[in-house]
N, C-alpha and C positions, 0 to 999 in steps of 0.2 A: 504494500500500500504506500509506504514511504517513497519507494522508487517511482511509483506511478505519479505521486504528487510532485516529486522532483522533476519528472519528465514533462508533465502537463501543467504544472503550476496550479494555482487555485483558479477557480472560475465556475461557470455554470455547471459543468459536469461534476465537479467536486461537491457543489451545493446540492445537486440532484442526488448524489450518492449519500450524502449526509441525511437528506430528507428521507430517502428510502430506508436507511438504517434506523432512523428514528421511528418511522412508521412500523417497521418490523418489530422493534423493541416494544412499541405501544401495543401492537396486536398480541404479542407474546404475553405481556403483562395482563391484558384484558382476558386472554384465555385462561391464565392461571387464576385470576380473580373469579371468573365464572366457575371454574372447576372447584375452587375452594368453597364458593357459595353452594354449589350443587351437593358437595359432600357434607356440608353442614346441614342442609335441608334433609338429606337422606338420613343422617344420624338423628336429627330431631324427630323425624317420622318414625324411625325405628324405636326410639325411646318412648314416644307417645303410644304407639301400638302395643308395646310391651307393658307399659304402666296401666293402660286402660283395658288390657287383656282383649285386644281386638285383633291379634295376630291371626287367629283362625278365621275370623270374618274377612280379613284382608286377603288371606290365601284363597278362600272360597270365591271371593269377588274376582280375583285375578284369574282363577281357573275358568269362571264363567266368561270373562272377556276373551280369554285365549280360545275357548271352545267356540265362541261366536265368530272370532276371526277365522278359525279353521273351517267352520261351516260355510262362511261367506266365500272363502277361497275355493272350496269344493264346488259351490254353486257357480262361481265364475268359470271354473274349468269346464263344468258341464255345459254351460251356455256356449263357451268357445267351441267345444267339441261338436255341439249341435249345429253351430254356424258353419263349421268346416264341413260337416256332413251334408248340410244343405248346399254348400258350394259344389261339392262333388256330385250331388244329384242333379244340379243344374248343368254342370259340364258334361255329364254322361249323354243327355239327349242331343247336345250340340255335336258331339262326336259321332253319334249314330246318323245324323242328318248328312254329314260330310261324306 
């Protein structure tokens, strides 16, 4: 970096590099801050559920949500397969006509 500065002196390019490094540093700090907040919230939720003896309710609620998502994905696959089957049925008569 020092060689580059010696060769190119200071100027707009160096200012741009400093700006980009500052933005990278800020983004990294923000990410660490968000991760810290997320972990704090997760810990608080865990403590709350344990203290209020709601862990079993939470687990059953999560299972219901997971089952609903899996059922929806199964339905989407079925609809897609039906659509593909319909396309094949449409293509078959065209081939017979030719």
